[in-house]
C-alpha positions in Angstrom: 46.6 30.6 86.9 47.3 33.1 90.1 47.6 30.9 93.5 48.6 31.2 97.0 51.1 29.1 98.0 52.9 28.0 101.1 55.8 24.8 100.5 57.4 23.0 104.1 59.9 20.1 103.8 58.8 17.2 105.9 60.5 14.6 106.9 59.8 11.2 106.4 59.0 9.9 109.6 56.4 12.5 109.7 54.2 11.5 106.7 52.0 9.2 108.0 51.0 11.5 110.9 50.9 14.4 108.0 48.7 12.3 106.0 46.7 11.5 108.9 45.9 15.1 109.8 45.2 15.9 106.5 42.6 13.3 105.8 40.4 15.0 108.8 40.0 17.8 106.5 40.6 16.8 102.8 40.4 13.4 101.0 42.5 11.9 98.5 42.4 13.0 95.1 42.1 10.0 92.8 43.9 10.6 89.4 42.9 8.8 86.6 45.7 6.8 84.9 45.3 4.3 82.0 45.2 1.4 84.9 42.9 3.1 86.2 41.9 5.3 89.6 45.1 5.7 92.0 45.6 8.2 95.3 49.3 9.3 93.8 50.9 9.9 90.6 54.3 9.9 89.1 55.4 13.7 88.2 58.4 14.6 85.7 59.9 17.9 85.3 62.4 18.8 83.1 64.1 22.5 84.2 65.9 24.6 81.4 68.8 26.6 82.1 71.9 28.0 80.7 75.5 27.2 81.5 75.6 30.1 83.5 72.4 29.0 85.5 70.8 32.4 84.7 67.3 31.1 85.1 67.9 29.4 88.7 69.8 32.4 90.4 67.0 34.7 89.0 64.3 32.4 90.7 67.3 32.2 94.0 67.5 35.3 94.0 63.8 36.5 93.8 64.5 39.0 91.4 61.9 40.9 89.6 60.6 39.0 86.6 62.7 35.5 87.2 61.4 32.9 85.5 61.6 29.0 85.6 61.0 27.1 82.2 59.7 23.3 81.8 58.3 20.4 80.8 56.6 18.5 82.6 54.5 15.0 82.6 52.8 12.8 84.4 52.9 9.0 85.0 55.3 6.4 83.4 56.8 5.7 80.2 56.5 8.6 77.3 54.2 10.8 77.8 51.3 12.0 75.1 51.7 15.7 76.3 53.8 17.4 77.3 53.1 20.5 79.5 55.4 23.4 78.7 55.4 25.7 81.8 56.9 28.9 82.4 56.4 30.1 86.1 57.5 34.3 86.7 58.5 35.9 90.0 56.2 39.0 91.1 56.8 41.3 93.8 54.1 40.5 96.6 54.9 43.4 98.4 54.8 45.9 95.0 51.1 44.1 95.0 52.2 42.1 91.9 51.3 38.2 91.8 53.7 35.8 90.9 52.4 33.8 87.7 52.5 30.2 86.3 51.4 29.9 82.8 51.4 26.5 80.6 50.7 25.4 76.8 50.8 21.6 75.8 52.6 20.2 72.7 53.1 16.2 71.7 56.1 14.9 73.1 57.6 14.2 69.7 57.4 18.7 69.1 59.7 19.1 72.5 63.3 18.5 70.3 62.4 20.8 67.7 61.1 23.4 70.6 64.3 22.9 72.0 66.0 23.2 68.7 64.1 26.7 67.3 62.6 24.7 65.2 59.3 24.4 66.5 56.3 25.5 63.5 54.4 27.9 65.7 51.9 28.0 62.5 51.4 24.4 62.0 50.3 24.5 65.6 47.9 27.4 65.1 46.3 25.6 62.1 45.7 22.5 64.1 44.6 24.0 67.5 41.6 26.2 65.2 40.8 22.7 63.6 40.2 21.7 67.1 37.3 24.5 67.7 39.4 27.0 69.6 38.9 30.4 70.3 40.6 33.2 68.2 41.5 34.8 71.9 42.9 31.3 73.4 44.7 30.8 70.2 46.1 34.3 70.8 47.3 33.8 74.3 48.8 30.2 73.5 50.7 32.0 70.2 51.6 34.7 73.1 52.8 32.4 75.2 54.8 29.6 72.6 56.5 32.2 71.2 58.0 33.9 74.1 58.7 30.6 75.4 60.6 30.1 71.9 62.4 33.5 72.8 63.8 32.6 75.7 65.0 29.1 74.9 66.8 30.5 71.9 67.9 34.0 73.4 69.1 32.5 76.3 70.7 29.6 75.0 68.1 27.0 77.6 68.9 23.6 77.5 67.6 20.2 79.5 69.4 20.9 82.9 67.5 19.0 85.7 64.6 16.5 85.8 62.9 16.1 89.0 61.1 13.0 89.5 58.5 12.3 92.2 55.3 10.8 93.1 52.6 13.1 94.5 49.5 12.8 96.4 46.7 15.5 96.2 44.1 16.1 98.8 41.3 17.6 97.9 37.6 18.1 97.5 36.7 16.6 94.3 36.4 19.4 90.9 37.0 22.1 93.4 40.9 23.5 93.8 40.4 26.4 96.2 41.9 24.6 98.8 44.7 21.9 97.7 47.0 20.3 99.6 50.2 17.9 97.5 52.3 15.9 99.0 55.6 14.9 97.2 57.5 12.0 98.3 60.4 9.9 96.8 61.9 12.9 95.3 64.7 11.9 93.2 66.7 14.9 91.2 68.5 13.6 87.8 71.6 15.4 86.2 70.3 16.1 82.7 72.8 18.1 80.6 74.5 15.7 77.8 77.7 18.0 77.3 
């Protein structure tokens, strides 16, 4: 999906004031969880990179076409579904728009995706059985193939995990304007070698 984003660091002592100000314009978007509804949700993201930190440096330098690849899931415990997300930087001055694309896989498919043994064809058959359109399947296959190719060719491995609590403010079922407030950020080194 395409969106315009602005990000700000907020001092911890200013969080209550920020919430109060935002609440005058947008309500808290309640998240549905197994335990019911909550005003915030744990967000986990594992970023992939290689040992030269190629993706990180490309994004930091805002190189045209620079990508970030991550696995994202919500909530505590082992997730059922993991979002595989690719963010691609485009030059706004050239009239291009940066893009975030994603698809879902089951948690138990993550190792095969990282090891280059992910069975695209089996997943396509599963999507057909679920009644997905051929256009959706074609788009899924293109993105999944490009992600697999990037992981293999760039030798990408889990490098960094971020965890934080996200509170979203928006009109229900209308994400035209959305404010996300992330607190309790933790950054965890993920490399095993």
